[in-house]
N, C-alpha and C positions, 0 to 999 in steps of 0.2 A: 699729124704724125702721132702714132700711138706711143704712149709712155711705156718704157720698159719696166718689167717687174723688178721689185727690189731683190737683190741677191743676198743670200745667206749661206755662209760656209759653216757646216757642222763638223767640228773637230773633236772626235771622241774615239777612244780605242775600243769601245764596246760596240760591236756591229748591230746589236739589237737597238741600242740607243740611237745610233745613226739612222737606222731604218725607220724607227718610230718618228723621230724629229723630221726626217726627210718627207715622210708621208703627210704628217701634220702640216708642215709648212707648205708643201706642194699643193695640198687641198685648199690652202688659203691664198694661193696665187703667187707665192714666192718662187723665185728661181733658186734651186738648192744644189750645192756641191758638198762633197764630204771629204774628210781626211781622217786617217786613223792614228796619227801622232803629230807632234808639234812640228817636226821637220817637214813632213808632207803638207801640213797646214800652211807653212810659210811659202812653199812652192805653189800651192793651190791659190793662195792670196795673189801672187803675181799673175797667174794664169787667168783666174776667174774674176778677180777684182770685186770681191764682195762688198756690200754696203755694211754688213754686220757679220761678225764671227761669233758663233756659239762655241766657246772654248772650254773643254774639260780640263780640270786641274791635273789629274793623275793619268799620264800617258807615257808610253815607252819612248826612248830616244831623246825626246825633249818634252818636259812637262809643260802644262799650261801657263805657269807663272813665267818660265823662261821664254816661252813663245810670246806672251803678252809683252814682256820686256823688249823683245826683238821688234815686235810690231811698233811699239812706241819709239824705240831708238831709230828704226828705219823710216819713221815719219809716214807710215802707211795711213791713208785716209779711209779708215773704216772704224765702225764702232765695235766694241768687244763686250760680250756678256759672258761672264764666267759661269760654268756649270760644274757641279760636283755632287758625288754621293756621300762625301764626308762633311759632316756638319761642323766644320772648323771655322768658328767665328773670327779668330785672329787672322786666318788666311784670307777669309772673305774681306775683312777690313783692309788687309795689305793690298790686295788686288784692286780694290776700289780706290785706295789712295794712289796707286800707280796709274790709274786712268781708266779702269774698266767701268762700264756704264752700270752694271748690275752684277749680282752674284745670286744664282738660282740653284737651290738644292734639289737633288733627286730624292724621291720620285717627283716628277714635275707636276706643278699646278699649271696646266696648259693655258688656262685663261690668263693667269698672271704672266706667263712666258710671252704670250702674244701681245699683251698690253705693254710689257717692258720693251719688246722688240719694236713695236709701232711707235712708242714714245721716243726711243733712240733715233729711229728714222726721221721723225718729225724734227727733233732738235738738230739733225744734220741737214735739214731742208730736202729730205728725200722721202716724201709721203708715199 
């Protein structure tokens, strides 16, 4: 039986960022879904059941910090890697303390992003 591709949800209000990450991850064999705000991300988590969520901090309707809190409170079994264009070290520290696996600043170092994503999948037993 073939192993399913790891699933990654990209939640970011910037369509260009969603497209770039979707293409990058798709080319590396990941199954990718997207959402443009935190509320839609939570709905997509239920539908898509991602292994990892790439979650932007600043989004309309529900920001990434509140979405991360809901993921944790709801006991969702997925890893979360925060992404942001704002180099706010205190906010990065806060989300890591809350339970995010990593915090990656834009513009992306794609090699680091892939390494962080694969490391999280390995720690979850989902290579």
